[in-house]
BADRENFI-61666 format. One line per 4 residues: number of its first residue (from 0); their letters; for each residue x, y negated, z negated of C-alpha. Coordinates in steps of 0.2 Angstrom, whole numbers, plus 5000, padded with zeros to 4 digits. Example, Ala and Ser with C-alpha at 12.3 -4.5 7.8 and 13.67 -1.06 7.14 Angstrom:
<recs>
0> as> 5062:5022:4961 | 5068:5005:4964
</recs>
This chain:
<recs>
0> mgvp> 5378:4462:4576 | 5362:4457:4585 | 5361:4441:4577 | 5357:4423:4585
4> geqe> 5373:4415:4593 | 5382:4432:4596 | 5377:4435:4615 | 5377:4417:4619
8> yrnk> 5395:4412:4612 | 5403:4429:4617 | 5420:4425:4625 | 5417:4408:4617
12> gvty> 5424:4411:4600 | 5414:4429:4597 | 5425:4444:4602 | 5427:4461:4601
16> cphc> 5446:4465:4602 | 5458:4458:4589 | 5473:4464:4599 | 5467:4456:4615
20> dgpl> 5460:4440:4609 | 5469:4438:4592 | 5484:4427:4599 | 5471:4415:4607
24> frgk> 5466:4410:4588 | 5484:4407:4581 | 5482:4394:4567 | 5463:4396:4566
28> rvav> 5452:4403:4553 | 5443:4419:4558 | 5430:4432:4552 | 5430:4451:4555
32> iggg> 5413:4459:4555 | 5415:4477:4547 | 5423:4485:4533 | 5426:4501:4541
36> nsgv> 5444:4506:4547 | 5443:4497:4563 | 5436:4481:4554 | 5450:4482:4541
40> eaai> 5464:4485:4554 | 5459:4470:4564 | 5458:4460:4548 | 5476:4466:4543
44> dlag> 5483:4462:4561 | 5474:4446:4563 | 5482:4440:4546 | 5499:4440:4554
48> vveh> 5492:4428:4568 | 5479:4417:4562 | 5478:4404:4548 | 5464:4414:4537
52> vtlf> 5453:4429:4538 | 5437:4432:4531 | 5431:4450:4532 | 5412:4453:4530
56> efmp> 5405:4469:4524 | 5386:4473:4523 | 5389:4487:4511 | 5394:4484:4492
60> tlra> 5410:4494:4496 | 5422:4494:4510 | 5422:4510:4521 | 5440:4510:4526
64> davl> 5453:4522:4520 | 5460:4517:4503 | 5478:4515:4510 | 5471:4502:4522
68> qrkl> 5460:4493:4510 | 5477:4493:4498 | 5485:4483:4512 | 5472:4472:4517
72> essl> 5470:4467:4498 | 5489:4463:4497 | 5488:4450:4512 | 5488:4433:4504
76> nvdi> 5477:4425:4518 | 5462:4437:4518 | 5446:4435:4508 | 5434:4450:4506
80> lknv> 5416:4447:4507 | 5406:4462:4502 | 5386:4465:4502 | 5384:4451:4514
84> qvte> 5373:4450:4530 | 5379:4439:4544 | 5362:4431:4551 | 5370:4418:4562
88> crat> 5385:4412:4573 | 5384:4393:4574 | 5393:4384:4589 | 5393:4368:4599
92> vrvt> 5404:4373:4614 | 5413:4385:4604 | 5411:4396:4588 | 5411:4385:4574
96> givy> 5405:4395:4560 | 5394:4409:4553 | 5379:4410:4543 | 5379:4423:4529
100> rdra> 5366:4430:4515 | 5372:4437:4499 | 5362:4453:4498 | 5363:4454:4479
104> teqv> 5358:4436:4475 | 5349:4431:4493 | 5358:4414:4493 | 5363:4408:4510
108> hela> 5379:4402:4514 | 5389:4395:4529 | 5407:4395:4533 | 5417:4386:4545
112> lggv> 5427:4396:4557 | 5436:4396:4574 | 5433:4414:4579 | 5422:4429:4575
116> fvqi> 5429:4447:4578 | 5415:4460:4578 | 5420:4477:4573 | 5405:4486:4568
120> gsga> 5394:4499:4578 | 5408:4510:4584 | 5408:4529:4580 | 5422:4540:4580
124> qhrl> 5431:4542:4597 | 5431:4562:4595 | 5421:4577:4591 | 5426:4593:4585
128> pegh> 5422:4609:4596 | 5406:4617:4591 | 5408:4630:4579 | 5426:4624:4573
132> gepv> 5431:4614:4558 | 5447:4608:4564 | 5452:4597:4579 | 5461:4608:4593
136> ahrr> 5476:4601:4605 | 5474:4600:4624 | 5487:4610:4631 | 5497:4601:4644
140> drgg> 5512:4605:4657 | 5526:4593:4652 | 5541:4598:4664 | 5537:4616:4663
144> cpgp> 5534:4616:4645 | 5517:4621:4642 | 5510:4618:4625 | 5500:4606:4613
148> dlaa> 5505:4588:4617 | 5506:4582:4599 | 5510:4563:4603 | 5493:4562:4612
152> rrvc> 5482:4574:4601 | 5464:4576:4607 | 5450:4585:4602 | 5444:4599:4614
156> gg> 5431:4592:4627 | 5435:4573:4621
</recs>
C-alpha cells in the first residue's frame, strides 16, 4: 500500500496472508485491501472466521472474476467500498483502524478495525511460453507413467 503505518505495524495487525493469520483475528473487524481475485478470495475466506470484513478497492469496480464477486456479495458480514484510497493505518501498539479517502467526493473517513490484510500488488503467478497462446503442462514421470500432471498444471518455464 505504501501508506503511513503499514511497515511500522506489519505483524502487529497489518498482514499479507489471510490463510496463515486469519484465525488470529477471530471475532474482530478487519479490512482487506484489493479487489482482484486475491483480495476477494481473502475476503470470502475471512468472512467465515472474523466478525466483519470491509473490502477496499481503489478502482470504481472490482477486478475479480464474476463468480467470486457474486459469492462475496452474498456474504452477510462483508462491506465493499469501491473507488477509495487507503491513506493510513492507525495504531497504538496494534492496528486500531484505517483512514481512507473517497475518490469521488474527496471525503476522508476513519474505520475502526483490528486487522488489515493487504492483497494488492501481486501479478499472475504464471507466464505463457513465448509465441504460444495457451498454457502448457509440464511432463512428469509419476510411477512410470509419463505425461502431463493435470492436478498440478504449470506453465512451461514457470
